[in-house]
N, C-alpha and C positions, 0 to 999 in steps of 0.2 A: 686090790684085786680086780676091781672094775676097770681100772686104767690098763692093766696088763691084758685083760680080756679084749678090750677095745683095740689095743695094738695088734693082738693076734688076729682079730677079725680083719683089720686093715691089711695085714700081711697075707692072709688067706685070700682076700679079694684080689690083691695084686698078682699073686701067683696064679690064681684061676684065670685072670685076664691074659696072662702069658701063655697059657695052655689051650685056650679056646681057639678054634679054627675060624669061627665067624667073627668078622671085624666089628659088626654092630654089637654083638654080645660083649666083646672085649672093651669097647668104649663104655658100655653101660656098667660093666664091672669096675672100670677105672673111675667112673663118675661116683659109684658107690664108695670106692676106696677114698676118693677125695672128700666125700661127705663125712666119712668116718674120721678122716684127718682133721676136718673142721671141728668135729666134736672133741677130738683130742686137744686141739688148741683151746677150745672153750673150757675144757676140764683143767687145763694148765693155768687158767686165769687170764687168757688173752682173747677177750671177745671180739676186739676189733680185727685181729688176725683171722679169727674163725669166720667172721662175716665175709672178709675179703677172700678167704680160701673157698668158701661155699659159693660166692658169687662168680669169681673169676675162674677157678679151676673146675669146680663141679658144674657150673652153669655155662659160662661162655666157652670154655675150651671144649666141653662136650658138644655144644651146639656146632662149633666149627668142625669138629671131627665128624659129626653126623652129616653135615653138608658135604664135606669132602668125600665121605663114603657113598653118599647118594649120587654124586657126580661121577664116581668111578664104579668099578665092579665091587660087589659086596663080599664075595668069598675069595679067599686066597687060593692060589694054586697049591694043590696037594702033591 
């Protein structure tokens, strides 16, 4: 039951990131989805993959995206 709820939270965060107009909010939502995915990997018994997921995807990729958004315009054209 907890596993399915965690997957639903991850899917909800990803869908919310697709519908948000602000790019910074989308990056934060995707970072949260990556963190939840790391939790899923940990629940499946793969702590090494969970640590890598948290460090690379939720940490490094989010930082790179935020730097790219900072160097460009923050809001998309509507």
